[in-house]
N, C-alpha and C positions, 0 to 999 in steps of 0.2 A: 503494499500498500503507499501510498505518496503524493502527498497535497500539499502546493506550495502557491503562495501568494504574495505579493509587493505591493504596499501602497507608496506614494507620493505624496507627503501633507508637509501642511506650515509647520511653520518654527513657531508654537501657540502653545501654552499650555495645556488646550485643551484637547490636542493631537494627540497626548497622550494614555490618557486611559479609550482614546478609539483604541488603537491598536492592540491597550492591553486588551482585549475583549475580544477582538478580533480573533486573539493568539489563543485566550482562555477558551472561546467556545469554538474556538478549530479544533483544539485536545480533546475536549470535552465529547464534541459529540464523533473526534477519531474513537475514545477511551483510554483518554492518556490518565494515569493513576494523578488525583487532584493532585497529590506531592511533591508530583513531580512538576503539575502544572502551576501550582502556585510559584516555586520557585524560579522558570523558565519568565514567567510572569513578571516577577521581582527585577528579575536582572536587562527584561525587555523593559519596561518602567524607566530602570536608572539610564541603561545607554538611550534612551527617546528625551529622557529631562535632560542630558549631556549636550543632547542632538540642539533641542532647545534651546539651549541656553546656550550655548558655546560654540556653534555651529553655522555664526552670520557673514558676511561676505569677510572673504580673502582680505580683499584690498579699499577702500572707503569704498561707496558709491557703487558695486558691485553687486548683483542679483545674490541672495541670500536668505531668502526667504524659507526656503523648504527643504526638507531630508528625505532620504530614505528607508524603508524598512525590510523586509526579505526575509520572509520565513518559509524553509521548509520541511518536510516533515517525512521523511525517509527512511521505513523498511523501522529499526529500532534507536535509528539518530532524529532529534533536532538539531536544524540550523538556523541560528537568525541572526542576520546583520545591520547592523543601522549604521548608513551613509549620509556626512551633511558638505555643503559646501564650506562651510566655513575654512578657518587658519590651519586648521592639524593642531595634533600634537604637537606640546618643545620639543625640542631634538632628544631631552633629555630621555621622554617619555615613548618612544618612536619604536616598534615592531617589540613589545612586546609578548610575551608565549607562555601560558601554564598548563599543567593538566594535573586532573587530580586522578583519583579511584585507585591507590593503588599504585601508580605511575611516578615519578618522580617531575617534581616539581621542575621546572627549567623556564628559565628563561633566554631568549636570540641574545647573541650577544650586541650591544651597542657603543660606542665612541664617546657619549655624553658621560655624565654620570648618570647614578641610581636616580629614580623617583623616591620623594623620598613619601612617607605613610602618614595622614594626617594626621594631627593631635586631637586627644579625647574633645576637645572646646569646640573645634574647628565645627563651623560652621555648610563645610562641603569638603568635595576632596573624596569622599568615600566610595561614589558609585560605580569606580573600579574593581576596589579590592572589592569590594559584595561583589558584583557580577563572579570575578575568578574565585569566589569563595562559591557559588549558586552553579555555575558549570562546569562540566566539564574538562574544555578546552573551551581558552578563549586567545582572541586575536588583537592584538589591534596596533595602527597605527595609520601612516598619512595616503592617502589616491595619489598617485606620480600623476605627473601634470597639471592637469589644474586643481590641485590643492583640494582639501577637506579630510574628515577623520571617519575610519574605517572601524567601528567594534564588530566583531564577529565571534560566536558562543555559540558552542551545542553543546548536545547532553543525551548521553543514552537514557533512552524511554523505558518506562517503569507501564503496564497497561492494568487497565482494570480486569477484572475477571468475568464482567459482560461485555468488555472491549466487542466493538459490533468490525471494527476496518481491521485485526488483525488478521495480520496472513497465518494462514496455518500452515 
């Protein structure tokens, strides 16, 4: 079973729950376990909130009023990608990758210093850390050429016993 959808959304706060509801509805219809659905929807919410807050035009006056969300439920995995048209990640945070679920956690080498984890009293900066904890694999970086940030993450799916769309 495969399900794929893509949304082109305005950089407005109201777009975040729209993307989340579509993902939750898709996973509920497919029969994904509610715990997995919740974790993925929370990670998606964080990624979309980052796109809304930071995904503006890379240069003043350039268009930057939208971002894209794409989700794939394919076999046993869900992969989600959120891409914006803003300035992208600062050089110190580019191309970080992490794997979980019994695999060693790795980061791709970067010439810039490692990013700093936000303090407990910081009012922002926890979104990427939260996405890393909720997903099995996370990759983020900058789009080549036109600019903008891309966050992609995936998670192995767990199914409800009564899942209608699970391949036998």
